[in-house]
C-alpha positions in Angstrom: 33.9 -13.4 57.6 35.0 -11.5 60.6 33.4 -10.4 63.4 33.5 -6.6 64.3 36.0 -7.4 67.2 39.1 -9.3 64.6 40.2 -5.5 62.6 42.7 -7.8 60.6 41.5 -8.0 57.1 40.6 -11.5 55.3 43.3 -13.5 53.3 42.6 -14.3 50.1 42.7 -18.2 51.1 39.9 -17.0 53.6 38.2 -15.4 50.9 38.1 -18.2 48.7 36.8 -20.9 51.0 33.7 -18.2 52.2 33.0 -18.0 48.4 33.2 -21.7 48.0 31.4 -22.7 50.8 28.5 -19.8 50.2 28.2 -21.6 46.2 28.3 -25.2 47.2 25.0 -24.2 50.0 23.1 -23.3 47.1 23.7 -25.1 44.2 22.9 -28.9 44.3 25.6 -31.2 44.4 24.5 -33.6 42.8 25.2 -31.6 39.6 28.4 -30.5 39.9 30.8 -31.2 37.6 34.5 -30.0 36.5 34.6 -27.6 39.8 38.0 -27.4 39.5 38.4 -25.8 36.1 35.2 -23.6 36.9 36.7 -21.9 40.2 40.3 -22.0 38.0 38.5 -20.0 35.0 36.7 -17.5 37.6 39.7 -16.6 39.8 42.3 -16.1 37.1 40.8 -14.2 34.2 40.0 -11.4 37.1 43.2 -11.9 38.4 44.8 -11.5 35.2 43.0 -8.7 34.4 43.6 -6.5 38.0 47.5 -7.5 37.7 47.5 -6.1 34.3 45.7 -2.8 35.3 48.5 -2.3 38.1 51.2 -3.1 35.9 49.7 -0.5 34.0 49.2 -3.1 30.8 53.2 -3.7 30.8 53.3 -7.4 30.0 57.0 -8.5 31.1 56.0 -6.5 34.7 53.1 -8.4 35.3 54.4 -11.8 34.2 57.3 -10.8 36.8 54.6 -10.8 39.2 53.0 -13.3 38.8 55.9 -15.7 38.3 55.0 -16.4 34.5 57.1 -16.2 31.4 55.7 -13.1 29.1 54.8 -15.9 26.6 52.6 -18.0 28.7 51.0 -15.0 30.7 50.0 -13.6 26.4 48.5 -17.2 25.9 47.0 -16.6 28.8 45.4 -13.0 28.3 44.5 -14.1 24.5 42.6 -17.4 26.2 40.5 -14.6 28.6 40.1 -11.9 25.6 42.2 -9.7 28.0 44.8 -8.4 25.4 44.1 -5.0 23.8 
């Protein structure tokens, strides 16, 4: 986390790194598997939800923001039960 003398907001990359460091320090690393898929699932669902909120549920706009085609976005929204 940034100290008080550094007023710049943390980057997303820094936030993710810190969260992963914290997670790995709290779990038995010998029993971790599928970490890659777990992290993607944990990050992708809230990212989609936030982008859909900012796009006011306009899938075309959200797809453009994400750099996905609309069909891929719909598939991911269904995967995470995020369709209205």
